[in-house]
Steps between C-alpha positions, in 0.01 A plus 500: 500500500628331185220417257706320238851450365581468131824412326498554127747536215566804282277339238210485748508125562398412856768296677347488847187630668386477859162632609421578863134576441225302334435599138349323204742361240350729238561803719856387577578474129354846441698655787828341391450600137415862584773539760775351284403735216510802731838410650663401171390831345681699769846639432795365704566837666145525636413429863458141617179598680168527327141538612271264314132429568517587868821305560860606536715314248869465584713344232866447424673365195778251552672367185209418268239448775266746667415435865165663569324533837146633543454641848262732682561869460764590756705792623827608343708350782343158454562521123873526562485200731307306235756585233781390731313177567475437126872569463575247773272248329687541173834462676377173647386388156839585352674304774266205457548511123879504536481210745274300267736563210802395708317191627399402147858546381635283780232240435606481134869481585484229765221277363 
């Protein structure tokens, strides 16, 4: 089960957050602050999997954004599937971003 998804920059600024469980705003701010500090402190060659406060954190850096998923602790096989799912998500985002850029360019040229 996914508990929450965070997207944040290399500077630690939250770009997007989606929570799939009820938490107080104060607790959400605390979790995001602590988790961003932990992930940003990790070296690039370290594993993208991390156990944190009873959750399995799976993260991936794409350009200047970190995509972070907090899920239940799972087996090694499911971790690989989760990482592949994140890779597919980022590919969709890249495609969508390229389409939006192309659409904006065409909009500016023809209007």
